[in-house]
N, C-alpha and C positions, 0 to 999 in steps of 0.2 A: 740461353741465359736470359734473354729478354722475356721469354715466355715465363720462366720461373719467377722473375721479378713481378710480373703482372698477375701471376696466378692467384696469390692471396687476395688481391683486390677483386678479381673475377669470382673467386670462391665466396667471398663475403657478400658480393652483390647477389649471387645465386641463392645463397642460404637465406638472405634477407627477403628476397622476392618470394621464395618458397614459403617462408613463415607468414608473410603478409597474405598470400593466397589462401593458406589454411584459415587464417582469421576471417578473411572475406567470405570464404565458402561457409564457414560455421555460422556467420551472421545471416547469410542468404538462406541457409537451411533452418534458421530459427525464425521463420516467418509463418503466418497463417497459411492454410491451404488455399488453393485457387478457388475463386468464387464460382459456384455452379450457376449457370444461366437460367433465366426464367423458363426457357423452352426445353429444359432438360427433361428426361423421362419422369413421369409422375412418382415413381418409386424412389427417386433420389431426393435428398435434402438440397434445396436451392435457397441460398441466401437472398438472391434477387426476388424470389417468390415471397420469402419470409419478410423482406423489408417493406412489402406493400402494407403490412399491418402497422408499421411505424407511423404512417400518415394519419392513422386513426387514433393511435395511443400515445404519440409523442409530438403532436402539433400544438398541444397546450400543456402548461405545467399543471400537474394533477396531484398535489399533496393531499394527505388525508383531510377529510372534512370539506374539500372543495367540490364545486359542481362538476369540474372537469374530472375529478376522481370518480364520481358516480358515472360519468359518461364513458370512461374507460372500462369500468366494471360492466356496464351494459354491453359495450362492444365485445368484450371477451365472451360473455354469456351468449350473445347473439351468434358469434362465430361457432361456438360449441353446438348451439341448437341447429345451425345450418349444416353442420357435419353429422347431425343426429347422434351426438354424444351426450349421454345423460349427465347432467350437472346440477348442482344446487349451491345456494348461497348460505354460508355459515355467518348469519348476521347475529352478532353477539356483542354484549357489553363485557369488557374484560379489564381487570385491574392487575397490574404487576406490582406486588408489594416491595420488590427490591428497588425498582426505579421510582415507585410511588407515582405511577402514571396509569391513567385509565383511558379507554377509548371505546367508541362504538365502531365496530369493525365489520367489514364485508369480505370474508375469504371466499374465493370461488374454488370449487372442488369438483373434479370429474374423475370417473373411474371407467377404465376399459377392462371388463372381465376377461380373464384368461381361460384356457381350456383345461388347466391342470389343477393342482392341489391348493391353490390360494396364496402362494408366495406373491409378494407385491413389491414393485419398485416405485418409489415416489419421486416424481420430477417437480421441481419447485423454482419459482421466480416471482418476486414481489412486483406489484403493479403500481404502487404509489411512488411519488417522487418527493424530493425536497421542494421547498416553495420557489426556489430560484431556477430550477433546471427543468428542461423539457423531458429529460429522462430517456432519450433515444437509446443510450447505452445502459444507463442505470435507472430502470432496468428493462426498458422497452425491448432491447435485443433479446433478453431472456423470454419475454412473452411471445415475441415474434417467432423465436426458435421453437418454443413449445407448441404453438399453434401449427407451425409447419410440420413438426413431427406428427402431431395428431392427424394432419391431412394425409401424409404419406403412408401412415399405417393402414389406410384403406386399400393400398396397392400391394400389401404383403399378406401372406396367410396369417390367420389368428395366432397369437402368441400363447404359450403355455401359462405364463404368469400374468397376474393382474398388473396394470399400469395405473397409478394414481397421479393425477395432475393437480397440484396445489398452487393457486395464485394468491399469495397472502397479501393482506392490506396492512398498513401501519408498520412496515419494516423500518422506515426512516425515523420513526419516533420511539424506537426501542424494541424492535422485533416483535411487536405485540401480536400481529396476526399469526405468526408461526407459533408463538407461545400459547395462544388461544387454541390453535388446532391440536397441539400436543395434549393440552390439559382437558379439552372439552369434546373433541371429536372422536367417535368410535373407530374411524379408519386409521387413526394414528398408530394403533397397536398392530395393524396389519403390515406396516411398512418394514421390509427387511433391509432395504438399501435406500438412502436418501441422496438424491443428486440435485445440487443447487447451482444455479447460474447467477453470476454477478458481474459487475464491471466497476473499475475504479479509474477509468479513462475512456477514450473513444477509439482506440485502435490497438493493434498488437496481437500476439498469440494469446489465445485463451489458455491460461495456465491452471493446471490442477494443483492448487496450493495447499489444500487441507483435506484431511480424512478424519474419520473417527479414530478412537483409540484402538490399539491392537489391529492394525490394518493389513497384516501380511496376506491373508487370503483374498481380501478384496483387491489388493494391488496385483495379485496374480491374475485375477479375472479382468481387471482393467488393462493389463498388458496384453492379454489375449484379444480383447475386444476392439480397442480403438486404433485407428490407422495413423493418427497424427498426435501421439502423446507429447505434451510439453509439460514436464513436471520434474520435481526433485524433492527429496526428503529434507533438504536444507530449508526450503520454503516452509515446509510443514513445521520444522523446529522453530524457525524464526517467528512464524505466525502465532505459534502457541505461546511465545514470550510476550507478544504485543497485546495491547488492550483492544485491538480491533475485533469487531463482531459482524456477523451476517446472520441471515435467517437459519443457516446451518448450525449456528452456535447452540441454541437451545436443544436441538436434536442431539448434537454431540454430547452436551452435558447430561442429557437424559439417557445416554447409553446407546444411541443409534449409531450404526455404521454408515458411512457414506462418502461422497466425493464433492468437493467444492471447487468451482471453476470461476475464473475472472480474467479479463484482460485489463492491462494497467497503463499502457502507453498513452501519451498526451494526458497525463494525470492532472494537468492544470485545468482541464475541462470538467473535472469531477465536481459535482454539486454546483455547477454554474450554468449560465445561459449557453455556454459552449457545448454542453451536452445536448446536442440537437441532431436532427436527421442528417444535415449536411456534413457534419464532422464525424459521424459514425462510419467506421470502415466496415464494408460488407464482408471483407475477408475475416474479420473477427467474428461476425455472426456465423459465417460458414464454419469456423472452427468450433464455436459453440454447438452448431448443428451436427458436426461430425462426431462429437462426443455423445450427445444424447441419442442420436439415431443408432449409432453402433452399440451403445450400451443397452438400448431398448431391445435390439435384435438379439444381442448375446445373452444378457441376463434374462430377457423375456422368454427365451426358448430352452432354458435348462434349469434343472434343480441345482441349487448351489448352497454351500455352507460357508458363510463368511466369518464364522467364529474363529478366533485365533487368540493365542496367549501372548503374542508379541507383535511389535511393529516391523516394518520392512525398511531397509535402506533402498532407495530407488532414485534413478537419475537417467537423464538422456545421455547416451554415449556420443553419438555424432548425428546431428540432425534430429530425426524422430526415432532413432534407435533408443530402446529402453532396457535398462538392466535393473535387477532387484535381487536382494538376498535378505535373510532375516537378521534381526539385531544380534542374535547370538553368534553371528559370524564376525561382528565388528572387532571384538577383542582378539580373536585368533588372527585375523588379518593384520591387526596392529602389531601383534607379536612377530608375525612373519616379516612385516616391514622393518621392524626394529632389528631382527636377525640379519636381514639383507643389508641394512645399513652397517651393522657391525662387521659383516664379512667384507664389505667394500673398504671400510676403514682399515681393517687388518691388512688387506691386500695392498692398499695404498701405502701403508707404513712399511710393509715387508719389501715392496718393490721400489721404494724410495720416491714415490710420487708425493708423499706427504711428510711433513715434520710436525711434531706435536705442537711446538710454539706457533708455527704459521697456521696450523689447523685451527687452533683456538683463536688466533687473530682473525681468521676468516669468519668465524661465527660472530665475534664481536663486531667486525666490520659490517656484516649483514644486518645485525640488530641496530647498529647506529644508522645505517642506510634507511631502514624502515622508519626510524624515529625522525630523521631529517625530512623524508618524504611527507610524513604526517604533519609535522609542524609547518613546513614550507607551504604546503597546499592550504592548510588552515589559515595561515597568514594571508595568502593571496585571496582566498575566499572572503576573509573578514575585510580586507581593503575594499573589495568590490561591493560587498553588502553594506558597508558604511555609507555608500552613496545612494543606496536604495532602501531606506528605512521605511518602517510602517507599511502601509498598503502598497507602496511602490515596489516592495520586494517581489511582488508578482511579476514585474518586468523581468527579473532574473529567472523566475520559475519558467516563464515562457521561453527563455533562452537557455534552459538547463542543458539541453543536449550539446549546444555549442560550447558551453562552459566546461562540461565534463570532458569533451574531446580536447579542449585546451589544457585542462589539468592533466589529462592522460599524456598529451604530447610533452608537456614540461617534465612530468615524472619519468617518462621513457628517456628523454634527453639527459636528465640528471643521472639515470641509471647507467647509461652508456658511458658517460664521462667518469662517473664515480668508480665503476669497476675497472675501467681502463687505467685510471690513475693509481689504483691500488696495486695493479700488476706492474706498474712502472716505478712506483715510489712517490709519495706525496711530497711536494715541494712547499716551502713556507708560503710562497705567493699563492699557491692553490688554496691553502687554508685561509689566508688573509682574504682572498676573494670570496670564499664561502661565508666567512664570518661577516664581512661587510654586507653581503646580500641578505643573509638571514636577519641581522640586526636592523637593516633598513626596512625589511618586510615587517619585522616586529613593531617598529616605531610607527610605520604607516598604517598598520592594522590596529593601532591603539592597544597592543598586547605587551608593550614594553614594561617590564618590572625588574627590580633588582634580582629577584629569584630567577626569572627567565634568562636574564643576561648572564648571570653566574653559571647557571646550568649549561648554557651553550658554550661558554668559555671552557668549562670542564670537558664537554663533548669534543670540541675542536682540539683542545690540548691532547686529549686521549688519542684522537685520530692521528695527530702529528707524530707523537712518540711511538705509536705502534706501527704506523705505515710509512715512516721515512724510508725504510728499505722495501723493495718490492716483495709482494706476496704472490706466489704462483697461482695460476688459474685453478689448479686442482685443489689447492688449500682453500681458496675462496669458495669454490663449488661445494666441497664437502663441508665447509663451515656453514654455508647456507642450508645444506642437507641436515646438519645437526639441529638448527633452529626449527626447520620444517618438521623434523621427527618429534621434537618436544611438543610443538603445536599439535601435530597429528595425535599424539598420545593423550594430550589434554582434551582435545575435541572428542576423541573416541570414547572417553569415559563420561564427559559432561554433556555433549551434544551428539549422540551417536548417529542421528540422521544426517548430520553434516560432515561426518568423518570421511565419506567417499571423496570429497573435494580435496582432501589432504593426503589420502592414502595413494590413490591410483596415479595421479600425476607424479608423485614422489617415486613410487615403485617403477614407473616407466622411465623416469629420469635416471634411476640407478643403473639401468641395463647398459647403456653405452659407456658410462663411466666405469662400471664393473668390468666390461669387456676390455677396455683400455688398461685398467689396473691389473687384471689377471693375465692378460696376454703381453704385457710389457711393451705396448705399442708406442715407441718413442721415435721411430724413424720417419723421415720426411714422406716416404712413399705411402705411408698409412694415413696421411692427413685427409685425403679425399674420403677414405673409408670411414674415418672417425667422424668427419662432418656429416656424412650421409646417415650414420647411426644416430648422431645427435639430433638431426632434424626429424628422422622417423619417430623417435621415441619422445620428441617434444610435442607431437601432434595432440595428445590429450590435453596438456596444459594450454596449448595455443587455441584449441577448439572450445575449451570450457571457460577459461578465466576471463577472456574479453566479454563473452556473452553474460557470464555471471556478474561481472562488474557492471555491465549495462543494466541488467535487471535489478541489481542491488541499488544502483543510483536512482533508477526510476521509482522504486518502491520506498526508498528512504529519503530521497530529496537532496537538495544542495547542502542542507545542514550537515550531512554526513560525508561531505566531499573528502575530508582527510582520511576517514576510515575507508572510503571507497578506493582511494589511491593506494592504501596499504595492500589491497587485493592485487593491484597492478604490481606493486613492489614485490609481493610474494612470487608472482609469476616470473618477474625478472630474475629472482634468485635462482630459479631452476634453469635459467637461460644464460648463466654466466659464461659457459664455454662457447655458446653461440655469439655472445657479445664480443668475446675475444677474437673470434674469426671475423666478425663484421667490422671491427675497429682496428684490425691488424695493420691495414694500409689506410692512409688518410683517416686517422682516428676521429677527426673533428667533423667529417662530412655528414654522416648520418645523424649524430647528435644535433648538429646545427640545423639540419632540415626538420628534425622532430621539434626542436625548440621554436623555430620560426612558425611552423604550422600551429603548434600549441599556442603561441602568442597571438597569431591571427585569429584563432577561434576565441580566445579569451577576450580580445579587444572587440571583436564583432559581437560578442555576447554580452558586453558590459558597457560599451561606450555609446552615448547619445541614444539610449533606448527610448522608444515611444510606443504608446498604445495605438492599436489600430482596430479595424473591424473584426479581425480574427483573434486578436489578443487584446482583450478589453480590460479597462479599469473597473474595479468594483467600487461601488459606493452605496450608501444606505440613507433612507429618509423615512421617518416615522411620523404619523399624524396621531397626536395624543390628546385625550380629554381626561382631566382630573376631576372626578365627581366631588372630591372633598373641597377643592378650591373654586371649582367652576371654570377653571382656565382650560383653554385649548391651545395647543402649540405644536410647532414642528421641532423634531429632535433627531439627532444622528449619533450613531456609535462611532463615526469616523473621527479621526484626530483633527482634521481641518476641512473647511469647505472647499468645493471645487465649482467648476462651471455649471454643473447641474444643481447641486444642493444649495448654492447661493440664491437660486430662485425662491427658495423657501426660507432660508436662514439668514439672508443678507451676507455681505462680505465681512461683517463684524458682529457675529452673533453673541448673545450672552451665554452663560453657562448655568446649568441647573443640575440638581440631583434628581434621581427617579425613585427615591425611597418610598414615596407614596404608592408607586406602582409595583415596585419590587423591593420589599424591605430587606431581602437577603442580597448581599453584594454579589455581583456578576450573574444574576439571574435574568438580566436583560439580554436575551438571545433571540435571534430569528428562529422560527419553527424548523427544527431539523438541521440547523446550521450552527456551527461553532466558529466564532471569529473573535479576535482580540478587540476589546473595547478600551476606552480611555481611563477607566477606573471609576471613581465616585462621581465625576462630573461629566456632563455631556453638553454639546453645543445645542442651543435651542433658540427659538424665536416665537413669541406669542402671536397668535393670529385671531382675526375676528370671524373666521369661517365658522359655520354651524358646529356645535359640539356633537360628539358621538353619543348615542344612547349608552348609559352605563349599566353594568351588570346589576342584577337584583338578587336579594336574599330574603325570602319571606319565612318567618317563623311558623313551623307547623306544630311543634310541641316542645315542651321543656320540663323535664322531670328528673327526679333522683331515683336511680335504680341500683340496688346493691352497692350503695355508697359512692356511686359515680353520677355525675351530672350527664344527662342524655338530652342533647339539644338537636332537634331535627329541623332542617331548613329546606326550603325549595329554592334552588339556585338556578338562575337562567341568564342567558345572554340575549338581551332584547334584539340584537342584530344578528343572531345566529352565527356568532364568530366561530372560527375553526378551532380555536384553542382557548381554554380557560385555565388560569393559574390561581389557585386559592391558597393564600398564606394564612395560617391559623396560629394564634398564640393564646394560651390560657395560663398566664403567669409563668411559673416554673413547673407547671403540671405536665405530666405525660399526656399525649393526645392520641386517641384512636379514632378511626372513622369507619363508616359503612356507607357505600354508595348504592342507592336503591336497595335491591334485595341481595347484593353480593355479600360475601363474608366480611366480617369485621377484621380490621387490620390496624396495628399500631404504627404511627408515623414516627420517623426519625427526624430530628432536627439537625441540619448541616452545621458543622463547626460548633461554636460556643453560643450561637443564637438560640433564643427560645421560640423562634418562628418555625413552623412546620410547613412543608410544601406538598400540595396535591395538584397534579396537572391532569387535565382532561382534554382529549382530542376528539374532534367530530362529535360534539355534544348534541344530543337529540334536540329537536326543535322546541319541545316543551320543557327542556331543562332536566335536572336531576334532583333526586332527594338525597341530601347529605346529612347523615347523622354523626354528631361529634360527641365523643366520650371524654370527659375531663374531670378534674377535681371540682366538687360542687362549691368550694370556697372561692374559686377563681373566676374572674371576668373573662369571657371569651371574645377575642377580637378577630375579625376576618378582613383581610385585604383581598379583594377579588379583582383580577385584571384579565379582561378578555382581549384576544389578539386575532386579527384577521389578515389575510394576504392582500398586498397591494394597497392602492389608494382608494378612499371613499368615492362613490359615484358622483357626488356633487362637486368634486374638485376638478378643475380644468386639467385635462391631460397635458402634461408637459413632458414631451418625449426626451429621453436621454440622447446625447450625441452618439453617433454610431460607435465611437471607441469606448463607450461605457456600458456597464451592465449592473443590475441590482444585486445586492447581497443581503436581502432581508427587508425589503420595503414592506411595511405593514401599518395597520392602525391598532392603537391600544386605548382602552378605556378602563378606568379603575374606580372602585368605590370601597369605602370602609364601613364595616358594620360592627357594632358592639352589643353583646348580649350578657 
C-alpha cells in the first residue's frame, strides 16, 4: 500500500526527468560541429586554419570607401595569387535606381574551371563592413571560409563543374556589389547555384535560412550533400515576410536558385565593435566550412538539374537529421491529420472519455490560457523595459537569454498550475489571485486602460463560470487538440513551409491518446503503459519546440517576448496528460520550482544592470562644419550626454537642427547603420577647432535640351570623404540625374518634400560629373553633405572608457549651391 501511494510521485518525477533529458539532448545536438584543428589533414576544412585570415581582414573596420577596405581587398587578391588562382577585380561605378545610391565598387572574382560541361556553382561572401564593426563574423568568417575552401581544393581531384568565388564590395550600403555583378559581369549568367555566407551574430549554428523560389530539387541535393544541416522551411517562410536583405536577395529576385547561410546567436554584437575576432566562435566558422566544402564536392562532381515547379517543406528531425517533402503533400497531410483527430474524438465520445460540453470547455480553456500567457509576459516585459529606455535598452538585449529563460520558467509554472486547477475546479480565490496579479502587472507596465480592465474582467468571469466544476484531463487534452488542428489547417494553407511544426507534433500526440481511447484503458495497471506511450510520442514536440522557441527569440528579439511564449504555451497544450501525471502528487512542487527559477533569471537579467568591457554602451559624436554659416560644432544623435560625449558637448549642451546638412527629416544616419535619433533637434556645442573642407560643385554647362534644363556639375569632396549625400530641389519640378557616363534616371522624392536624395559611396578622388535634368523655369538648389568615418586627424584622441563603443562617429561638412 505504501508503494502504491508513492508510485504516482515517483512516476511524475521519472516522466519529468525524461522530458528534461530530451530537451537537453535536443539543445546539445543543435550546436555547431566540433572545430577541426590546424594540424588536421590538408584535405579537410579547418576553422583554426581559416581563422588565421581574420587577423588580416578583421583587425580594422573596413567600410566601403575606407583605406582599410582597400587593404582587405589587396589581402584577398594576394591570397588568391599565392594559391595560383586566377582572379580579377571588377572595378566599376554602379548606380541603384531603387535605392538612389551609387558607389565605386571593387568586386573580387575568381574561377576554378571544371573538367565537364560548364555548369557552375557560385560561392559568395562580402568583404566590406559597417563603419563601427571589425566584421570578424559579418562577414570575415565568410571570407576566411571561402579562402580555406580554395586552399583545400588543391588536395582533391579536379571537379567536373566550375566553381566561381565572388567577394562583393558594398553589401552594407545596399547590396551594390552583388547587384553590379549580376548586371554587368558575364560570369553571372554561368551560375547555376548561388551559395551565400552571412552572419547576424558572433556564434551559434550556421543556419540555412533562405533558398531561391521553387527549391524542391535543390533541397534534395542539399540533404544528400551536407553532414550537419541546420535548417527548416519555417525560417524560409518568415524570412520571405521580413524586409531583411543579403547579397543573395538580388540573385533570388533575378531568378537564381541557391542557399543562404548565417549564424545569429549573440545578435547584440551585430554591426558593433563586439563583432571582433575575440568574440567570433570558431565552431560557427567550422559549420560554414562544412556546408561549402561538402556542397563544392557534391555539386562540383555531378550533373544536376535544380529546376522545380514547387517548394519543399524541410526541417531537422532530431539533431542533424533532415526530412523534406514537396508542398503538394501539405494539404493531403493536413487532411490526414484532420481525419485522425476526428477518429480520436469519435472514439472518445463513444467510449465515454469525452463529453461535448467539457470538450468545448477544454478548447475555450486552452485559448484563454494562451491569451493569459501572452498578456502576462508582455506586461512583465513592459515593466522591465520601462526601466531601460532609450539606448539603455541594450542592457536588456545583452541579458536577453536570461530574460527569455525567466519568461519560460514563469510560463511553464503558470501552465502547470492552470491545467491542474481546471481538472480540480476553479475556486473563487484562485480567480481573485489571478485577477489581482494581472491587474497589478497591467498598472505597473503602464498598460492599464478601461478597455483592458473590462476585457480581463470578462475573461476571468468566463473562466469562473465554465471551470467551477472540474474538467477531465482528456477533455482538456482534446480541447487543445481542437485549437491545434484549427491552427494547423490555417498554417497549411497560408504558410505551408511552417506547417510541419504543427502537423507532426500533433499527429504524434494523437497516437497515445488514440490508443487509450480505442482500447478503453481505464484500469490502474495501465497507468505505467499510458505514461510510457505519452512520453515516447511527446519526443517530437519536446525536441522541436524549445529549440524553435530559442531560435525565434534570438531572431525576433525581446520585443516579441509575448509571441515567443505562445510557442511555449502551444507546446504545453500537447503535454496536458504529462502535466497531470507530474502534478498528481505534490501539485505545487514543480510549478514552485519553475516559478522560482524563472524569477531568478528575470531578476538577474533586469536588476542593477551595468555595461562592461564585453557588453558595451553605444554612443555617438559627430564633428560638423556648416559651410553656409561658417560654424563648426560637435553634435550627437544620442538623447543625452554621457561620460565620453560630455568632453565634446559639455554637461549642458545646446540644441540645434541639422536641416542645413540634411533637409529631409531622419536622413542623419551613420553609414550603414540605423539607429533612433531624437527627432528634429540634436545636442550640440560650437567649437573653435579648424573647420572641415566643404564639398564643391563647379558648373560645367547649363543648357536647354528638348524642353528640359540640363545642368552639368563637377562635384567633389575636398577631403576624399567616404560618402556624399546630394539633396536636389528644383521647385516642384521632377528631377532626373546622370552620374558620369551612366544611364539617366529619375529621382523620387521621399514623402511630401520636394527635395530629392542621391547618395554616393567611395567617391573617386577626382570627384564625379553630375548632370541634372529639371524644368527650365525652376531654380535648382543643391545641399551637398559629405561624411567620413571617425574623428579628424587634428582632433586630440579622446579614448572612450572600456565600457563604451562608437555607433557612428563621423565628420560631416555641408555646402549649399543655387543655380
